[in-house]
C-alpha distance (Angstrom), angle and dihedral (degrees) to the residues before:
residue distance angle dihedral
M1 . . .
D2 3.81 . .
M3 3.76 116.2 .
P4 3.77 118.5 -122.8
R5 3.88 114.2 -87.1
S6 3.86 90.4 -108.9
R7 3.76 90.5 60.7
K8 3.75 99.7 47.7
I9 3.81 96.7 91.7
A10 3.75 121.9 34.6
V11 3.83 121.4 -161.8
R12 3.78 111.7 -159.6
I13 3.77 114.7 -150.8
L14 3.81 126.5 -168.4
H15 3.75 118.0 -155.2
L16 3.73 97.9 -162.5
Y17 3.90 119.5 -158.4
H18 3.76 86.6 2.2
D19 3.84 93.4 167.9
L20 3.75 101.2 42.7
M21 3.83 100.3 36.8
N22 3.83 99.7 48.1
L23 3.81 108.8 100.5
Y24 3.79 101.5 136.0
G25 3.78 103.5 37.0
D26 3.77 88.9 -78.4
W27 3.76 91.4 163.4
A28 3.78 85.9 75.3
N29 3.85 90.8 70.0
A30 3.74 91.7 65.5
D31 3.80 92.4 41.5
V32 3.79 96.2 51.2
L33 3.81 90.5 50.0
V34 3.73 89.7 56.0
R35 3.75 89.6 49.9
E36 3.80 90.1 50.0
F37 3.76 91.5 54.3
A38 3.78 92.2 46.1
A39 3.83 88.4 55.1
R40 3.77 87.1 52.9
G41 3.81 92.5 52.6
R42 3.81 94.8 -106.4
A43 3.74 129.6 120.7
A44 3.78 121.0 -126.5
E45 3.71 132.0 177.7
V46 3.86 133.8 -165.6
D47 3.80 125.4 -140.6
K48 3.84 118.0 -166.8
K49 3.81 120.2 -147.9
S50 3.77 131.0 172.6
V51 3.82 144.2 167.0
G52 3.83 112.0 -23.5
D53 3.82 96.3 10.3
D54 3.83 121.0 125.6
V55 3.80 111.2 -116.4
N56 3.85 125.4 -162.4
F57 3.82 96.3 -162.7
I58 3.82 96.9 -175.0
T59 3.87 89.7 65.9
Y60 3.80 92.4 68.1
D61 3.76 131.8 78.7
F62 3.83 95.6 -163.0
I63 3.80 134.3 19.2
Y64 3.82 123.8 -160.8
I65 3.79 127.4 -166.9
G66 3.78 121.9 -178.6
S67 3.75 138.3 -161.8
G68 3.81 129.0 -71.1
T69 3.76 146.8 166.8
E70 3.77 117.3 -73.2
R71 3.82 89.0 -107.0
S72 3.82 91.8 51.8
Q73 3.82 89.4 45.7
R74 3.88 90.6 56.0
A75 3.76 91.8 49.3
C76 3.84 89.8 52.2
M77 3.83 91.5 46.3
H78 3.75 90.7 54.1
D79 3.80 92.5 47.8
M80 3.77 93.5 44.6
M81 3.78 92.8 61.5
R82 3.79 91.2 73.3
H83 3.79 88.3 57.2
K84 3.85 95.1 41.5
G85 3.80 99.4 113.7
A86 3.74 96.1 43.0
F87 3.75 95.5 44.5
I88 3.77 93.3 48.2
M89 3.85 90.6 48.1
Y90 3.80 87.6 51.8
I91 3.80 91.7 55.7
E92 3.84 93.8 41.7
E93 3.81 88.8 55.5
G94 3.74 88.9 60.0
K95 3.82 98.9 -106.6
H96 3.80 116.9 154.3
V97 3.84 123.9 -99.1
L98 3.83 130.1 171.0
A99 3.84 118.5 -168.1
T100 3.89 117.4 -179.4
G101 3.71 130.4 -173.5
N102 3.77 117.9 1.2
S103 3.84 92.7 -21.1
H104 3.80 91.8 86.4
E105 3.86 87.0 64.8
L106 3.79 85.7 75.3
F107 3.84 90.3 76.4
G108 3.77 95.7 62.9
H109 3.79 129.1 79.1
A110 3.78 98.2 -94.8
V111 3.75 149.2 -23.9
S112 3.78 120.5 -127.9
G113 3.79 109.0 -149.2
V114 3.77 129.7 -141.4
S115 3.88 91.5 -106.3
G116 3.77 90.7 55.5
G117 3.77 100.2 -100.6
K118 3.83 119.1 133.5
Y119 3.74 116.4 -142.3
E120 3.83 124.1 -160.2
A121 3.73 117.7 -121.0
L122 3.85 132.7 -172.7
G123 3.75 94.4 -76.5
L124 3.85 95.2 -145.7
L125 3.74 93.5 132.2
D126 3.77 134.4 37.8
F127 3.67 105.8 -106.6
E128 3.82 143.3 89.3
T129 3.69 132.3 -149.7
I130 3.82 124.7 -135.6
Q131 3.80 117.6 -161.7
Q132 3.77 124.8 -160.3
D133 3.78 136.3 -177.5
S134 3.79 93.9 -102.9
R135 3.75 119.9 83.7
V136 3.78 124.4 -130.7
T137 3.73 110.6 -151.5
G138 3.75 142.0 158.7
D139 3.85 149.8 116.8
C140 3.80 113.7 -78.3
V141 3.76 139.6 -155.0
S142 3.78 111.2 -169.0
K143 3.68 136.7 -167.6
V144 3.81 109.0 -143.5
S145 3.81 126.2 -152.0
F146 3.76 95.6 -136.5
L147 3.88 101.6 38.4
Q148 3.76 132.8 64.5
D149 3.77 92.1 -148.4
R150 3.73 125.0 69.9
L151 3.76 123.1 -118.6
I152 3.76 130.2 -135.1
G153 3.77 132.2 -154.6
F154 3.78 145.7 119.8
I155 3.82 129.9 -87.4
N156 3.84 123.7 -150.2
R157 3.80 111.2 167.6
A158 3.79 135.9 157.5
G159 3.75 115.2 -107.2
H160 3.79 132.9 -58.4
G161 3.81 101.0 2.6
Q162 3.75 131.8 -151.8
E163 3.82 138.2 -15.2
G164 3.81 125.4 -170.2
K165 3.76 146.5 84.2
I166 3.74 108.6 -78.7
E167 3.79 139.1 128.4
R168 3.75 108.2 -91.2
P169 3.85 110.4 -163.9
F170 3.77 98.6 -174.4
T171 3.81 123.2 77.6
N172 3.73 110.8 -174.0
E173 3.80 115.5 -142.6
L174 3.77 87.6 178.7
G175 3.79 124.1 25.2
P176 3.85 136.5 25.5
G177 3.78 125.0 -50.1
A178 3.83 129.7 -140.2
N179 3.81 92.3 -71.0
D180 3.82 143.4 6.2
K181 3.80 93.4 -86.4
S182 3.79 103.8 45.8
C183 3.79 141.5 57.5
T184 3.74 92.5 -153.9
E185 3.80 126.5 91.0
G186 3.77 145.4 159.9
I187 3.81 134.0 61.0
R188 3.75 133.7 -103.0
Y189 3.80 128.4 -174.9
K190 3.80 123.0 155.3
N191 3.83 101.7 -48.6
L192 3.78 95.8 -19.8
L193 3.79 112.0 109.4
G194 3.83 123.5 -179.2
T195 3.79 132.8 175.3
Y196 3.80 141.1 164.0
L197 3.78 87.0 -129.7
T198 3.82 114.1 115.5
G199 3.66 131.7 169.6
P200 3.11 93.8 117.1
I201 3.75 87.4 -67.5
L202 3.81 102.0 -150.1
V203 3.79 93.0 48.7
R204 3.80 93.4 49.5
N205 3.82 94.5 41.6
P206 3.83 116.7 52.2
P207 3.85 92.0 175.8
L208 3.77 91.3 61.1
L209 3.88 91.5 42.7
K210 3.80 88.9 53.9
Y211 3.83 91.7 45.7
I212 3.77 93.4 53.4
A213 3.85 94.1 44.2
D214 3.79 90.1 49.2
S215 3.74 91.8 48.3
L216 3.79 91.0 53.3
T217 3.84 101.4 44.9
G218 3.79 107.7 2.4
P219 3.85 128.7 -102.4
A220 3.82 115.9 -45.3
E221 3.72 140.1 169.6
R222 3.76 118.3 -105.3
A223 3.79 127.7 -132.9
D224 3.82 115.0 -124.1
D225 3.80 111.2 -76.7
P226 3.85 119.1 164.9
F227 3.88 88.8 -149.3
F228 3.72 92.7 71.5
V229 3.83 92.5 48.8
F230 3.84 89.7 54.5
Q231 3.86 90.3 42.8
E232 3.79 90.7 55.4
E233 3.79 94.0 47.4
A234 3.82 91.4 48.9
Y235 3.76 92.4 50.3
R236 3.85 93.3 48.8
M237 3.85 91.3 47.5
A238 3.79 94.1 49.1
L239 3.83 92.9 44.5
T240 3.83 90.2 51.3
E241 3.74 92.4 49.6
L242 3.83 94.4 45.9
T243 3.80 95.9 45.0
A244 3.81 89.0 54.4
R245 3.81 87.0 66.3
I246 3.78 91.0 58.0
E247 3.81 95.6 57.1
């Protein structure tokens, strides 16, 4: 017996550190991606894993990590080291990862904490993060190297930011960059994408939601869903209001 069309292609999503790295309703990034695939007639499911859990990375099509406190970030960094080889192999093989907020700092060499301690990270990319007592916050409008549309979001990071030689795909026309000297931020390597932008980013930015869904399964028509009409309207209204602050 043939399965219904909506069950023919399953997309497996892993929301990694769903409990610790979830400051800005980040769970909604995974949920809205599932809704996007449902509107395209494709089934998607979300698994949730956290500190101490076994993870078989190769079983997933997409991995999402959200933002957390600096204390939660350190706990995740420590736990991630036992997955280092498998997770890096997953990325090197071209699998898709989105890391928002301070979770993308995990892919550098290290994070220097406010108290002076230096914490080892995955070391996939050539940068380090330096945290300070002061907070760097603000609404953002970003040009993105791989999209025609601009993205919106909010940044809340600890201190100075990042130093290193990496591709930074986001150029903020409004809001702070990755450090005190630059308006650029984020990371991109193969199909790994990271950014300080939160929001949650896929709910606030339908162009990025579509880009990721297209990257995973190819372009497809959506069935009618009022949610996406309101999502697009909210995005356009917010973008108009934020860009007015640039001029």
